[in-house]
N, C-alpha and C positions, 0 to 999 in steps of 0.2 A: 650328339643331340641328347638333351636331358629327357627324363620321363615326362615332365610337364610339357615340354615342347612336342614330344611324340603324341601325347593325348590331345593337345591343342590342334595338331595337324590332322588327327583323325576326326575331329569335330567338323561337321558341315551344317550350315543353316540354309534352309529353303524358305522362300516367301511366296504365298499364293494369295491372289485377290479374293478367292472364295474356296472353301474346303468343307467337305462333309465330315464332321466330327461325330463321335458317338452321341453327343447331345443335339445334333442337328447341324444345319448349315451355319457357318461362321465366315466373317470377312476379315481380310488382312491378317492371315494366319502365318505365324512364324514357326517352322519346324526345326528342331535341333536333332541331328542324327550322329550317333557315335557307334562305330563297329557294327553297323547294319541295323541298329535299333533306335527308335524314337526315344530320346531322353527328355525332350520338352516339347510341348505343343501349346502355343498361346495365340489367342485371337486378339484382334484390335491392336496390332503391333505395327512397327515400321521395320523395313528390312535393314539388316546390318550392312555395313559397307561391302563385306565380302559375301553376302547372301546370294544364292542362285535364285533367280526370279523364275517362277513357274508361270507360264503364259496363259493358263486357262483354269477352269474349274477343276479342283483336285479331289479325287475320290479314292477311297480304299479299293485296292484290287481284290479279286475274288479267288477262292480255291475252287477248282473244277473237281467235283467229288467222284467222277466216274469216267474212266477212259480205257478203251482198248486200242492202243496206239496203232497196231498193225492193220486195223480195219479201215484206217484212213485211205489206204491204197485202193479200196474198192468202193469208196463213197460215190454214189450216183450210178454205179454199174448194175444195180439190180432193179432199175425202174423200167422193166420190160415185162409185159403181162404174158406169162407162159401157162397160166392156170387160172381159171375163174375164181379159184379159192386160194390165191396167193396169200401167204401169211408169213409171220416170223419164221415158221418152220421151213418154208421153201427158201427164204432168204438165208437161213442157216446152212442149207446145203451148198449154196454158192460160196459162203464164207469158208466152209470146210475145204472146198476145192482150191481156193486161193491160198489158204494157209499152208498147203502142202509144198508150195513153191518157194517160200521165203528162207533165205539164208540169214545167219546172224548179222552180217554186215548190212543186208537190205533192211532188216528190222530196225537197225540203228538209224539208217538213212531216213526211213519213214518217220520214226519217232522224232528225230531232230527237226525235220520240216514241220511236223505237227506241232511241236512245242514252240517253235518260232511263231507259228500262226496263232497259237494260244496266247502267247505274250502280246502279240499285236491286238488280240481281242480283249485284253485286260485281265486274263487269268495269270496269276503269278505262282500258283501251286497247283500241281496236278495229282489227283489220286489215281495211280495207274493200277488197274485191276488186271494183273499180268498172269495169263495162263498159257502162253506159248513158251514151253520150257525145253522141248527136246528136238532132236533131229527128225527128219522125215522117217516115218515108220515107227516112231517112238523110241528109237535108240538114244540112250543118254549120252550127252557130251561128257568128255572127261571131267569137266568142271560143271557140276550141276547148275551153277548160277550163270552159265555162259550167256543165255538169252536175257536174264535179268541184268547182267552187266552191260548189255547193249542199251537197255533202257536207262540205266544210271548214267552211262556215258553221254547219251543223247540229252538228258536233262542238264548235265554239267556243261556240255558244249553250247547249248542254247541259252543257259542262264536261268531257266525256270526252276522253282523249287519242286521237289518230288516227294510225294508220300507213296512209297512202293508197297503194293499189296500183292505179294506172291500168292498164287491161288492154289488151294488144294482141290483137285479135280480127279476123281477116281472111278466114277460110275456113269452109266448112260441114263439111268432112270431110278426112280424110288425103289428102295429095298435092296440096293447094292447090285443092280443089274450090270452085266459086263459091258465095258466101253465098246464103242464101234470103231471101225477103222479110221473114220474121219476125225476122231478125237485122240488119236495115238500120240500126237505131239503135246497133248495137255496133261497126260495121266501121270500121277504120282501116287505111291503108297503113303501111308501116314509117316513111316520112317524116312522115306526119301524126301518128303515135304519138310520135315523138321530139319534134315540136313541142309536142304535148300535155304530154309529160313535162316539158319545159322550163318550160312555163307553170305547171304544178303546183309545180315546184321554186321558182319565184319567189314563189308564194303561201305556201309553207310554210317558207321559209328562216328560220332563227333563231327558230323558235317553241319555246316552253317544252316543250310536250307533243306536238307534231305531228311526224311523220316521213314519209319518202317511200320507196317501194320500186319494184321492177320486177315486171311481171306479164305472163305469157302465159296466155291463157284455157285452152288445152289443146293437146296435140300435134295434134289434128285441126283446130285453128283457126289454126295458124301453120305456117310452113315452116322448115326448118333454116337457110337463109340469113337469114331474118328474125330468128331467135333469135340467130344469130351477130352480125348487124349491131347489134342492140340491145345485146347484152352488151359489144361492143367500143366502143360509142358512149357508154355511160353509166358512172357511177361503179362501180368494182369493190368497193365496200364495202356497197352496198345489198342488203337481203334480196331474194330472188327467189321468187315464188309461181307455182304452176301447178296446175290440176286434173289428176289423173291416175288411171287405173285405177279409176274409180268404178263402172263397169258392165262386165259380162261382154261386152256387145256392143262396147264401146270397145276392150277387149283383143283381141277377135277381129278387129275392123276394122284394128287396128294390125298384127296378125299377117299379115292378108291383104295389107296395103300394103307392109310392110317385112320380113316374116319374123321380126320381133322383137316381144316384149311391150313395153308402153309404158315402164316403168321401165328395162328392159334397153336399149331404144333411146336413152333420155335419157342413161343412164350411158355407153353406148358412143360416141354421136355428139356429145354436148355435155360430159358429165362432171358429176358431183355433188360438192358440198362443203357446208360448214356454212351457206352463204348460202341454200340452197334450202329451201323448204317445199313438200312434195308433198301437196296437199290431197286427202284421202280415201285414196288408195293402198290401196283396199279389197282388190283382187284381185292378190295377189303370189305368185310362186313363191318357192322357197327362195333362189335366187340373187339375186332382186330384193330380198327382205327383207334379206339380208345386205349388199347393196350400199348400201341406204339407211342401215342401222345403222352400217356401217363408215365411210361418208362423213361422218357427223355431221349429215346433213340432218334436217329435222323432218318427221314425218308429221303433217299437219294434220287431225285427226280431228273429225268433226262427228256424233257418235253419234245425236242425236235426228233430224236431217235424214236421215242414212243409213238409219235405221230407217223413217222416214216414207216415203221414196222406194223402199224395198225394195232398197237397193243391195247388201246383203250384210254380212258381219261381218268387220271388220278382224282380222288374226291378232295380237291384242294380247299373248297369252301368249308366243308365239314371239318377237315383236318386243322384249318386255321382257327375255326371256332373252338376247337378242342385244345388250342394253344400248342399244336404239334410243331415240331422242329423239322426243317427241311433245308436241303441244299440242292444245287444244280450241277449237272455234268453233261458232257457232250457225247459220251458213250461211243457210238459208231462213227461220229464225226461227219455226219452229213451237213452239219453246221458247226461253226466254231464261234458263233456270235452270242455274247451274253444278251444282247438285245433280243435276238430271236428266241432264245430259251425262255426268258422271262415273259416276253410278249405271247409266245405260244402257250405257256402255262396259264396266263390270265385269260387269253381269248378262248381256250378250250372250255374254261368254266362258263364264260359268257354264252358260248354256243350251246353248251349242255343245258344251261338254265334259262336261256333267252332273256337275260338281264345284263346290265352293265355293272362295272366296278365291283368285282367279286372278292378279290383276295386282299382284304384289309383287316386291321385290328382297331379296336376302339381308340387306342392311343395314337394310331397313325392311319388317317383316312385317305392319304395320298397314295394311290396304288403303286406308282413307280418307286416311291421311297420305301414303302413297306416291302415290296418284292425284293429290292436291293438289300435292305437291311437283313431280312430273313435269310437270303442267299449267303450273305457275308457270315452271319452267325452260324448257320448250319454247315457251311463249308469249313469254317475254322474247327468246329467240333469233329466233323467227319475226317478231316485230314490232319488233325493234331497240330494246328498252327494257331498263331495269334496275329491275324491281319486286322487292320483298322488304324485310323489316324489317332493314335493315343499313346501316351507315354508308356514305355515298356513293351510295346508291340514291335514286331519286325517292321522295318521301314520299307514296306511295299506300298506303292501307290501309282495311280494313273492320272494323266492330265488330258482333259478334253480340249478339242480345238475351239478356241474362243472366236475364231473368224466365222464360224457357222452362224447364220442369222438368228437361230433360236438361242444359241449360247450368248451371242453378243447382246441381243435384246434383253435377255434375262439379267445379265450382269449390269448393263447400263441402267436398267430400270430398278436395280436392286431387288429383283424378284428371283433370288436364288432358289426359293422353294419350288419353282417351276422347272428347274433344270432336269431332274430325273424323269419326270413325266414327259417332257419335251424329247429327251434323248431316247427313252425306251419306247415311246409310242408314236413318234413323228419323224424319225430319221431312218434311212436305209443305208447311207454311206457310213463308213467307219469313222467315228469322231475321236478315237483314242490316238492322241498324238505322241505322247511320251509315257513310258512305263519304267518303273524302278523296282528292283528286287533287292532287299536287304541293303538299300541305299545306293545300289549300283544301277546306272541307267542301261537298260537292255533294249528299249525301243526309243529311238530319237527321231523326232519329226517323221513318224510313221514307219521308220525303217529299222531293220536289224542288221548288224554289221555282216552277218553270214548269209543273209537271205539269198543273194544271187547264186553263190556256189551250192547252197543247200537245195535250192529249187531245181537247179540243173541236175543234181544227183537224183533227186526225187523223181524227176521226169523220166530218167533212164530206168528207174525201178518200175514205174508204172508200165512203161513200154514192155519190159521183160516179163513182169509178173502177170499183167492183165492181157497183153496182146502178143506175147511170145515173140517180141521183136528183137 
């Protein structure tokens, strides 16, 4: 076979009746894909003879900016009132107990099932904030990257793209307090963290859909010298993630320790820029909000987890008015629905303000379209990927079910501008029929090829870890 024949064989074209391009909705869109990348995107076209016809509205898929894969096994298990003051901190105690039971193989099984479900939900890249590093009691595996390798394997098995954020976690509280027993499996020194990071780099190098980032668990879990050492030792192009200002107690503890609020401390002592993703950032004063927005950093919002844990309500309206950048993540995975994340984000603002239609921009007053576009852009930046239906971007996309009445009516009436609002605010069933990652179909007619075997294995892990069966 000649080189030209090989190149021609690698080219594929897809045709969609309606697609959400960076410029907005377009009809009769022809996509050309080569080696997992969009090489041409044209509207108002006719399909080629060999084009693959996409059966419904076609959207860019999203990056999930924040995931703790192992926590999926305990989703829904903490909804029992044991204390009138139940909070994030009491939930954390249960999480510590669960984490003591997980083997590397079980962690892989959980992550594989999680990532299959994420693909079904329309996420094609996951930012895995990974801090489960060691054996029970904190003993290091012979290979420091043993647990990280399980995450990488799960991503590869499922077909999702992975941005791995191995976490530096050294202390239990501000000022370098000694870790507690529940945190033993998470703890690294700066040196062992850098060794772990290098091992992950070697595993992920030159992969088509996998990336690597830098991660600090939180300001309470690391010291300033540790942050500085890591940042000067590793690439200055990688994204950086950190939990921050999730709880009022965390803010007060930071004030007691330093006299500054968490984002204020990070901005003053380290400096913010577009590489940073500040996960949650729920409790901000006006100066902190402006500091994030001005720096170009991403606020990594996890609305369903933040609601589940009673964290508080992110100042979304004010952040949007400051042109702040944000993405969404499923965090503890009580929900894996893009619809629920974006709907919860918007509805939280409505409940707080007792007004409707809160998160919009002057150039985009359709709430669903604005929410989806900002989540796309923020997810790309936070996970170091280029998703979107545009030439040069990775060929990731999803297709909605055109048989649903809202989708069918919008298409038939040529009212494509209503599709996102209808989907995000008026449906509960999953409408994501097909999902592609780097040009490869991973979800076909709502199903993943490995879902039955993966679900069975995951069920056994739940029974063992949660119910000692």
